[in-house]
N, C-alpha and C positions, 0 to 999 in steps of 0.2 A: 472433396473433403480432406484429402491428404495434404493439399496445399495449405488449407486453413490450419490444420494441426501442426504442420511444419512451421508456419509463421508464428503460431502460438508458442510452440516449444522454444523457438529462437528468441522470441520476445521475453519469455520467462527467464531463460538462461542469461540474457543480457542484463536483466534487472538483478538477478541473484549475484552476478559477478561484480556489481557496483557496491563496493564496501562502504563508501561514504553514505549512500542511500540507506543501506542496511543499518548503519549506526544511528542515523538521525530518525529513521522511521520505525525501527523495531527496538533497538537497544535503549535509545534515549527515553522513551516513555516508561520503560520498565525500570531504568535506573532512577528516574525522577520519582516514580511511585514508591520505590523502596526507600529513597532518601527523605522524601517529604511526607509520604502518606502514612507514616506511623504515628501521627499526632492523634490525641484522644479528644480533640475539640468536637463540638457539634455545630453544624451550620443549618439553620432553619429546621431543626428537628431531625436532621440526618447526620449520621456519623461522618466525620471528615474523611475517614478512610474510604468509605463507599463513594462519597462525592468526588474525591480526588482520583479514585480508580476509574470512574466514568469519564472524568476530564482527560486523563492520560490515554484511555482507550480511544476517545474521540480524537485527540491529537494524533495518535498513531494512525488512525484510519484516514484522517484528512491529509496528514503528511504523505502517506502512501499514495493517495489518489492525486493530490495536487503536485507533489514533487516529482512523481514518476510519469503518469500518463499525460496529464495536460501539457506539460512542458515538452515531452517527447513527441506528442501528436503535432504540436505547433512547429517544432523543429523539423519533423518529417515533411510537413506540408511546405515549409519554407525552402527546404533543400530539393524538393521535387520527388521525394521517395514515394509518396502516395500516387503520383502520376505514373511513376515507373511500375508500381504494383498493379495499376489498371491494365497494363500491357501483358501481364502474366495471366495464367488460367485461374488465378485466385478469384473466387466469387465475391461479389460486392459486400456481402455481409461477413465475409471471412475476416476482413480487416477489423471490423467493429467487434466481432467475436473475440479475436485475439487480444484486442485492447481491453475488453471487459474481463476476460480471464486473467490477463496480466495484472489488472487493477485488483481483482480479488486475491490473487496470490500475494500481492504486496500489502494489502490492508488487513486481511484476516490474521496473519501471524502476529502482528502487533497487538491486536485486540485479544487474541488468545493468550499471549504471554502476560499481558497486564492482568487479565482476569485470573489466570493461573496463580500469579503472585498474590492477588487479592484473596484467593481461596486458601492459600497456604499460610 
C-alpha cells in the first residue's frame, strides 16, 4: 500500500507543479464565469448565471480529466513507464488508483471554485 500512496503523492505533486494546467483547468473557468456570467438574461426559463456556472464547472472538470490524465497515461504507455512500473512491487490496481485520485484532485477544485463564485 505504501508504493501506491507514494505513486499517488508523486502524481499529484507533478500535476500541482504544472502552472499551465492550473491556469487552463482551474483559473480559466473561474475567470470566464466572472467575466461572462453576470448577465441577467434567461435561457429556457433558467437564469443565465446558473446555466453558465454549470457550463464552466463542466468545462473545468473535463479540462482537468482530459488535459491531465488521458494525455499523461498515453504518454506513459508510449515511453514504457507502465512497463517499468510492472517490475516494481506496486500492485496492479495501484497505478489505476493513483490516476483516479490524481484526476479527482485536478477536477474537484475547478468545480468548487466556480460554484463558490456562483454562490458569492
